[in-house]
Steps between C-alpha positions, in 0.01 A plus 500: 500500500790734451796381711768763443492813721702815427647712778245767411209257520620382842514859622149575368382170654625596844352851472166352392505264802542799726223689319249213487501334844344162575156661559486662156227349282648334188850557642683254275331625185602854589857397575523313167365803312751725672792271418393467138713310249239229461519392866194308606335467841664159528842656415476760776371248755796274422737795525349587836556146625867523390536836670354377829723192481806718451400716798456193718842372394654838588331500839605140567859510371580865567611743229862391492406152384222595256557495128241681286485343157849461349637832627681545828309624801712816522331639191162469676611683812633186666804453714849615417795269560528626857137426577372858499190577305528707188242755404 
């Protein structure tokens, strides 16, 4: 399994999830093919689990307390220092 994901691969991954919904036959295979870079069905399933975990954490903690990876949440459209959302 390939563990490292580039910013580009993450973007393509999210676009592929939107294109191939849960009712699409062979969804994970199609998502893996779209992402490319040697990503397997297991890789994209694991990435999906991480994405859903992150979304749940954002919902539970609120955007101002959520840290995405090692970057600050403001770079991901999170809260500014005064609590207002950034776009």
